[in-house]
C-alpha positions in Angstrom: 96.6 111.3 87.1 94.2 108.7 88.5 90.6 108.7 87.2 88.1 109.4 89.9 85.3 106.7 90.4 81.8 108.0 90.9 80.5 105.8 93.8 83.0 106.7 96.5 83.0 110.4 95.6 79.2 110.4 95.6 79.0 108.6 98.9 81.3 111.0 100.6 79.6 114.1 99.2 76.1 112.8 100.1 77.2 111.8 103.6 78.7 115.2 104.3 75.7 116.9 102.9 73.3 114.8 105.0 75.3 115.5 108.2 75.4 119.2 107.4 71.6 119.2 106.8 71.0 117.4 110.2 73.2 119.9 112.0 71.4 122.8 110.4 68.0 121.5 111.1 68.9 120.8 114.7 70.5 124.3 115.2 67.5 125.9 113.5 65.1 124.0 115.8 67.1 124.9 119.0 67.8 128.5 118.1 65.2 129.5 115.5 65.9 133.3 115.6 69.7 132.9 115.3 70.5 131.0 112.2 67.7 132.0 109.8 67.1 128.4 108.6 63.3 129.0 108.5 63.8 131.3 105.5 66.8 129.7 103.9 65.7 126.1 103.6 62.4 126.8 101.7 64.5 128.8 99.3 67.0 126.1 98.7 64.7 123.0 98.9 61.5 123.2 96.8 58.4 122.1 98.8 60.1 122.4 102.2 58.2 123.8 105.1 59.8 124.2 108.5 59.7 121.2 110.9 57.1 119.2 109.1 57.9 115.5 109.0 57.4 115.2 105.3 59.5 118.2 104.6 62.3 116.9 106.8 62.4 113.7 104.7 62.1 115.7 101.5 65.1 117.8 102.6 67.1 114.6 103.2 66.2 113.4 99.7 67.0 116.7 98.1 70.3 117.0 99.8 71.2 113.5 98.5 70.1 114.5 94.9 72.2 117.7 95.1 75.1 115.6 96.4 74.8 113.2 93.5 74.7 116.0 91.0 77.7 117.7 92.5 79.6 114.3 92.5 78.7 113.8 88.8 80.0 117.3 87.9 83.1 116.9 89.9 83.9 113.4 88.5 83.4 114.5 84.9 85.6 117.5 85.4 88.3 115.6 87.2 88.3 112.7 84.7 88.4 115.2 81.8 91.5 116.9 83.2 93.0 113.5 84.2 92.6 112.1 80.7 94.1 115.3 79.1 97.1 115.4 81.3 97.8 111.7 80.9 97.7 111.9 77.2 100.0 114.9 76.9 102.5 113.6 79.4 102.3 116.7 81.7 
């Protein structure tokens, strides 16, 4: 198995997370009673208040940090398995 590098994996996970965040913020702003983002985002993102400019940027930063953490966990797990299967010849 090929070892997984951190930078490309982190870039993809962070980019997907940021796009998802922007879509959710836009949907929550356009249809506030439908998606429930006003209650969900403050639960997931500490310090977030709905549609405040500082909170919007804070949400972007927190999504990026969560993406980096997810990439680190995924990379370590993948490389652990890749190293074990390469050594055993499976």
